[in-house]
C-alpha positions in Angstrom: -2.2 21.3 -48.9 -5.7 22.6 -49.8 -6.6 23.1 -52.9 -8.2 26.4 -54.1 -11.6 26.9 -52.2 -15.1 26.1 -54.2 -16.2 30.3 -54.0 -12.6 31.1 -56.1 -13.2 28.9 -58.1 -16.7 29.7 -58.7 -15.5 33.5 -60.0 -12.5 31.5 -61.6 -15.4 30.0 -64.0 -17.8 32.9 -63.9 -15.4 35.3 -65.1 -13.9 32.6 -67.7 -17.2 32.5 -68.6 -18.0 35.8 -69.3 -14.6 36.1 -71.4 -15.4 33.6 -73.6 -19.2 34.9 -74.3 -17.9 38.3 -74.8 -15.9 36.6 -77.5 -18.2 34.2 -78.9 -21.2 37.6 -79.1 -18.8 40.0 -80.7 -16.8 37.6 -83.1 -20.0 35.7 -83.8 -22.1 38.8 -85.0 -22.4 38.3 -88.4 -24.6 35.1 -87.0 -25.1 35.4 -84.2 -27.3 38.5 -84.8 -29.1 37.5 -87.9 -30.1 33.9 -86.0 -31.4 36.4 -82.9 -32.9 38.2 -84.7 -35.5 35.9 -86.8 -35.7 33.9 -83.3 -37.6 37.1 -82.0 -39.7 37.5 -85.0 -40.5 33.5 -85.0 -42.0 34.2 -81.9 -43.8 36.9 -82.7 -45.7 34.9 -85.8 -45.8 31.7 -84.0 -49.3 32.6 -82.8 -50.2 33.2 -86.3 -48.7 30.2 -87.7 -50.3 28.3 -84.9 -54.0 29.4 -85.6 -53.3 28.6 -89.4 -52.0 25.2 -89.1 -55.7 25.0 -87.0 -57.2 25.5 -90.0 -55.9 23.0 -91.7 -53.5 24.6 -94.1 -50.4 22.5 -93.1 -47.7 23.4 -91.2 -45.3 24.5 -94.6 -48.2 26.6 -96.0 -48.9 28.7 -92.4 -45.4 29.5 -92.1 -44.9 30.5 -95.9 -48.6 33.0 -95.4 -47.4 34.2 -92.2 -44.3 35.3 -93.5 -45.7 36.8 -96.7 -48.1 39.1 -94.2 -45.3 39.7 -92.0 -43.7 40.7 -95.7 -46.5 43.0 -96.4 -46.5 44.9 -93.1 -42.8 45.8 -93.2 -42.7 46.5 -96.8 -45.3 49.0 -96.0 -43.7 50.6 -93.3 -40.4 50.9 -95.0 -41.6 52.4 -97.9 -43.5 54.8 -96.3 -40.6 56.0 -93.5 -38.1 56.0 -96.5 -40.9 58.6 -98.4 -40.5 60.9 -95.7 -37.3 60.7 -95.7 -36.5 61.2 -99.2 -39.3 64.8 -98.4 -37.1 65.8 -95.5 -33.6 65.7 -98.1 -35.5 67.8 -100.5 -37.2 70.2 -98.2 -32.8 70.5 -97.1 -32.1 73.5 -99.5 -35.1 75.8 -97.8 -34.5 74.8 -94.5 -30.7 76.3 -95.4 -31.7 78.8 -96.2 -34.4 79.9 -93.5 -31.6 78.8 -91.1 -28.8 81.0 -92.9 -31.6 84.5 -92.5 -32.4 83.4 -88.9 -29.2 83.7 -87.2 -27.9 86.2 -89.5 -30.5 88.8 -87.6 -29.0 87.5 -84.1 -25.5 89.1 -84.7 -26.0 92.3 -82.2 -26.2 89.8 -79.7 -23.3 87.8 -80.8 -21.8 90.9 -80.6 -21.6 91.8 -77.0 -21.7 88.3 -76.4 -18.3 87.6 -77.7 -17.3 90.8 -79.3 -17.0 89.5 -83.3 -17.8 91.7 -86.4 -20.8 91.3 -88.1 -18.7 89.8 -90.9 -17.4 87.3 -88.6 -20.4 86.3 -87.0 -21.9 86.1 -90.5 -19.2 83.6 -91.8 -18.8 81.7 -88.6 -22.9 81.3 -88.2 -23.1 80.3 -91.9 -20.1 77.7 -91.4 -22.1 76.3 -88.2 -25.2 76.5 -90.5 -24.0 74.1 -93.1 -22.4 72.1 -90.5 -26.0 71.7 -88.7 -27.9 71.2 -92.0 -24.9 69.1 -93.4 -25.3 66.7 -90.5 -28.9 66.5 -90.5 -29.0 65.7 -94.2 -26.0 62.8 -93.6 -28.5 61.7 -91.0 -31.7 61.8 -92.9 -28.8 59.7 -95.6 -28.0 57.3 -93.0 -31.7 56.4 -92.5 -32.1 56.5 -95.9 -29.2 53.5 -96.0 -30.5 52.2 -93.2 -34.0 51.5 -94.2 -32.4 50.2 -97.5 -30.0 48.2 -95.8 -32.9 46.9 -93.1 -34.7 46.0 -96.5 -31.9 43.2 -97.5 -31.8 42.0 -94.1 -35.2 41.7 -93.6 -35.2 39.9 -96.7 -32.4 37.4 -95.8 -34.2 37.1 -92.5 -37.1 35.5 -93.8 -34.9 32.6 -94.9 -34.4 32.3 -90.9 -37.7 32.4 -89.9 -38.7 30.5 -91.9 -36.8 27.6 -91.3 -37.4 28.3 -87.6 -41.1 27.8 -87.7 -40.9 25.2 -90.2 -38.6 23.1 -88.0 -39.5 23.9 -84.6 -40.9 20.6 -83.0 -37.3 19.4 -84.5 -36.0 21.9 -82.1 -37.9 21.2 -79.3 -36.8 17.8 -79.4 -33.3 18.4 -80.0 -32.9 20.6 -76.7 -34.6 17.8 -74.7 -32.3 14.8 -76.2 -29.4 17.0 -74.6 -31.0 16.8 -71.0 -31.8 13.5 -68.7 -35.0 11.9 -68.9 -36.2 13.0 -65.6 -35.8 16.8 -66.5 -37.6 16.8 -69.8 -41.2 17.7 -68.4 -39.1 20.6 -66.4 -37.5 21.3 -69.8 -40.2 22.0 -71.5 -42.5 23.6 -69.3 -39.0 26.7 -69.6 -39.5 26.3 -73.1 -43.3 27.4 -73.2 -42.8 30.4 -70.4 -39.6 31.5 -73.1 -42.3 31.4 -76.1 -44.7 32.5 -74.2 -43.2 35.6 -72.6 -41.3 36.8 -75.4 -44.2 36.8 -77.8 -46.3 39.5 -75.6 -43.0 40.9 -75.2 -41.9 41.4 -78.6 -46.0 42.1 -80.2 -46.2 44.5 -76.8 -43.4 45.7 -78.2 -44.3 46.8 -81.2 -48.2 47.8 -80.4 -46.9 50.7 -78.4 -44.4 51.9 -80.9 -47.7 52.2 -83.0 -49.5 53.7 -80.7 -46.4 56.3 -79.3 -45.8 56.7 -83.4 -49.5 58.3 -83.9 -48.9 60.4 -80.3 -45.8 61.8 -81.3 -46.6 62.5 -84.5 -49.8 64.5 -83.5 -47.5 66.5 -80.7 -45.4 67.5 -83.3 -47.7 68.8 -85.2 -49.6 70.6 -82.6 -45.4 72.3 -82.0 -45.2 73.1 -85.7 -42.4 71.1 -86.3 -42.4 69.7 -90.2 -42.3 66.2 -91.5 -43.9 66.0 -88.1 -44.7 61.8 -89.2 -41.0 61.4 -90.2 -39.6 62.8 -87.0 -42.8 60.8 -84.7 -41.9 57.7 -86.7 -37.8 58.1 -85.7 -38.9 59.0 -81.9 -41.3 55.9 -81.6 -39.0 53.1 -83.0 -36.3 54.7 -80.6 -38.5 54.3 -77.8 -37.6 50.5 -78.0 -34.4 51.8 -76.5 -35.1 52.3 -72.8 -34.6 55.8 -70.8 -32.5 57.8 -73.7 -34.5 56.8 -77.2 -37.4 58.9 -77.1 -35.1 61.8 -75.8 -32.3 61.0 -78.6 -35.7 60.8 -81.5 -36.9 64.2 -80.1 -33.4 65.8 -80.8 -33.3 66.7 -84.0 -37.1 68.3 -84.0 -36.7 70.1 -81.3 -33.5 71.7 -83.0 -35.4 72.3 -86.5 -38.5 74.4 -84.3 -35.6 76.1 -82.6 -34.0 77.6 -85.4 -37.2 78.0 -87.6 -39.3 79.7 -84.9 -38.5 82.8 -82.8 -40.6 81.8 -79.6 -39.7 79.1 -76.7 -43.5 78.5 -77.0 -42.9 75.1 -79.4 -39.7 74.1 -77.2 -42.3 73.9 -74.2 -45.1 72.0 -76.0 -42.6 69.6 -77.4 -40.6 68.8 -74.2 -43.7 68.9 -72.2 -45.7 66.8 -74.6 -42.7 64.6 -74.7 -43.1 63.9 -70.8 -46.2 63.4 -70.8 -46.5 61.0 -73.4 -43.7 59.0 -71.7 -45.4 58.8 -68.2 -48.6 57.4 -70.3 -46.1 54.7 -72.2 -44.2 53.7 -68.2 -47.4 54.1 -65.8 -50.4 53.0 -68.9 -49.0 51.4 -72.2 -46.1 49.3 -71.2 -47.6 47.8 -67.6 -51.3 47.3 -69.9 -49.7 46.2 -73.4 -46.3 44.9 -72.6 -46.5 43.9 -69.0 -43.2 42.7 -66.5 -42.6 40.5 -69.1 -38.8 41.1 -68.9 -38.2 41.7 -65.4 -34.8 43.2 -65.4 -34.1 45.8 -62.7 -32.9 49.7 -64.1 -29.1 48.0 -63.1 -29.2 45.6 -65.9 -31.0 46.6 -68.3 -28.2 49.9 -68.5 -25.2 47.4 -68.6 -27.2 45.3 -71.0 -27.5 48.7 -73.4 -24.0 49.4 -73.1 -22.9 46.1 -73.8 -25.4 45.5 -76.6 -24.0 49.0 -78.3 -20.2 47.9 -77.2 -20.3 44.5 -79.0 -23.4 45.0 -81.6 -24.2 48.5 -82.2 -27.6 50.1 -82.1 -29.4 46.2 -82.5 -27.5 44.9 -79.9 -28.7 47.6 -77.9 -32.7 46.5 -79.0 -32.3 43.0 -78.7 -30.1 42.8 -75.6 -32.8 43.3 -73.3 -35.0 40.4 -74.6 -32.0 37.6 -74.9 -31.2 39.1 -71.2 -35.3 38.8 -70.5 -35.1 34.9 -72.0 -31.6 34.1 -70.0 -33.2 35.2 -66.5 -36.1 32.9 -67.1 -33.3 30.1 -67.5 -31.7 31.4 -64.2 -34.4 31.3 -62.3 -35.5 27.7 -63.7 -32.1 26.0 -62.9 -31.0 25.8 -59.3 -27.7 26.9 -59.4 -28.4 29.9 -61.5 -30.9 31.6 -59.6 -28.7 34.0 -57.9 -27.9 35.3 -60.9 -31.5 35.3 -62.1 -32.1 37.4 -58.6 -29.1 40.0 -59.2 -30.4 40.7 -62.5 -34.4 40.9 -61.8 -36.5 43.5 -60.0 -35.7 43.9 -56.5 -38.7 42.2 -54.3 -40.9 44.3 -52.5 -42.3 43.9 -49.2 -45.3 41.6 -48.3 -48.2 43.5 -47.7 -49.3 40.4 -45.5 -46.3 41.5 -43.1 -46.4 45.1 -43.4 -50.3 44.9 -42.9 -49.5 42.7 -39.8 -47.2 45.2 -38.1 -49.7 47.5 -38.7 -52.4 46.0 -36.8 -49.9 45.0 -34.2 -49.0 48.5 -33.3 -53.0 49.7 -33.5 -53.9 46.9 -30.7 -51.8 48.1 -28.6 -52.3 51.2 -29.1 -55.9 51.4 -28.7 -54.5 49.2 -25.4 -52.9 51.6 -23.7 -55.9 54.0 -24.1 -58.6 51.9 -22.6 -56.0 50.6 -19.7 -57.9 52.1 -16.6 -55.7 54.7 -14.8 -54.2 53.1 -11.1 -53.1 54.8 -8.5 -51.2 53.9 -5.9 
């Protein structure tokens, strides 16, 4: 009696691994989420720590000083965002009054379209306005709450970041002890690649977010959007989520300016400006600053976003991309896992040399036919 085929065994093990990984990620979120975030921030701060260590400050004080500088930058960003959210909440009654007045002026158009009486229209419009502004206020309060929670979260992260940076040599030695000695050199190269690519990716993302914050704020200011700085920061941070983040971030300012302005010019300015900024980000900023550090194809990116949202929420949508990029480095380094690295990676383009060789071959044939003498029988 023949046993199960190797392909069936591999497929079964793959399914079991996928189920086990999903269960671990879902139920291990309270531990794995802060640990993953701390690991990424640790790799971001690692070049600064190494530079401070070269200045003979010692590992303890180098790590401590790097974390203090990180706290100062994070506190400045969070305080600025919180101040903008407070101002937005303070202006909500004024925005609600303007919204009611604006919508009350279009009852004639609504009457021709729906047949509702002016009184019914006003009641319906006011209810809709209250719902809309209530939703906006809830969003603002959620952002403020998220900012407070983020402050607590970052405060708890500092211990993990400090320990990961301080004991990084110990962790590296532990990983090497898990592997046979003949694989130590190859494993060290893989660890260096993971550290370098993650540093470039995370650092590049922060630089791109900073540039986009300035561009989005200028765009919303030109379009006449109130609280342009707040909306510009939110849109820039949401841009970390590929494909969808920038449009989600610009949805609220577009709705706000659509209600407060009679013409479509601000909406056209915002849509055109966001498209231009996206082209600049996709073709100039990200390739030059971040580069193709996490070379994932769109299918793998979308699946990572869905899985991250399902398992870890918004944080998962942000963290799963670099984590999957790290996994790809490991896949490419292990022969048995290379097919998975190929599956989630970018599709290889045709080699220029082969294309050029084919073109030269056809061109030579065409020239040869033109220069051949015509023989008459």
